[in-house]
C-alpha positions, 0 to 999 in steps of 0.5 A: 500500500505504501509503495502505491501511495508514494508512486502516486505522490511521485506522479504528482510532484517529482520535485519533493525529496520526501516522496523519494525518501518514502519510496526508499523506506518502503522498499527497504522494509520489503527487503529491496535494498537496491531499489531503496538505494536508488530512491535514497540517491534521488532524494539526496539529489532533490534535497533543498539544503546541505543538511538534508543532503548530508542526512540522506548521505548518512542513510546511504552509508548505513544501507551500504553497510547493512 
């Protein structure tokens, strides 16, 4: 259900980093780590400030070491 929700949100607005993070988190929860990493990278690229970028970078590093 969460994936469908975030896919619809993405179709409405591709500029919000929060939507990409939601997809990354949903994929992480179902064990799709490659998809999770993909969407975390996109969230980082869409982040509006350095603080958000760093937060996503930290999550990417965690995921790679998971």
